C-alpha positions, 0 to 999 in steps of 0.5 A: 504484519503480514506480506501478501502475495502481489497478484496484479502485475502492477503491485510492488508490495502488499501488506496486511497490517492489523485490519487494513491492507497496505498496497504500493502499485505503479499507477501510470507506467506508460505516462511520461507526464506523471512525475509520480507514478508510484502510490501507496494506499491503505484500505480497510480489510476484515480478512486475515487473508488480506481481502479489502472489505472497502476499496475507499482509501484510508490514506494515500501517498505518491512517489517519484520512484520505485525505491522511494515507494518501496521505502514509503511502503515500509514507513506506511506499514510502521505507522499503521502498525503503531496505530494497531498496537495503540488501539 
């Protein structure tokens, strides 16, 4: 796993896991009607620096709080690291 720089101000965390980038962001920070404003998505990457090669998400999870999003990001990283090791 490799932590990546978060260039987008909405980014909370970005991690390269095998051939995938796991990205956690704030999706609607100003919409009070959205009870799940944080999102973790998994994208395909073919680059050691974590450049996304396919923006079609492989997996997605939403969260109600930033704390839950951070924990969810770590769990998603562990899940995809285990998948990468199994292949």
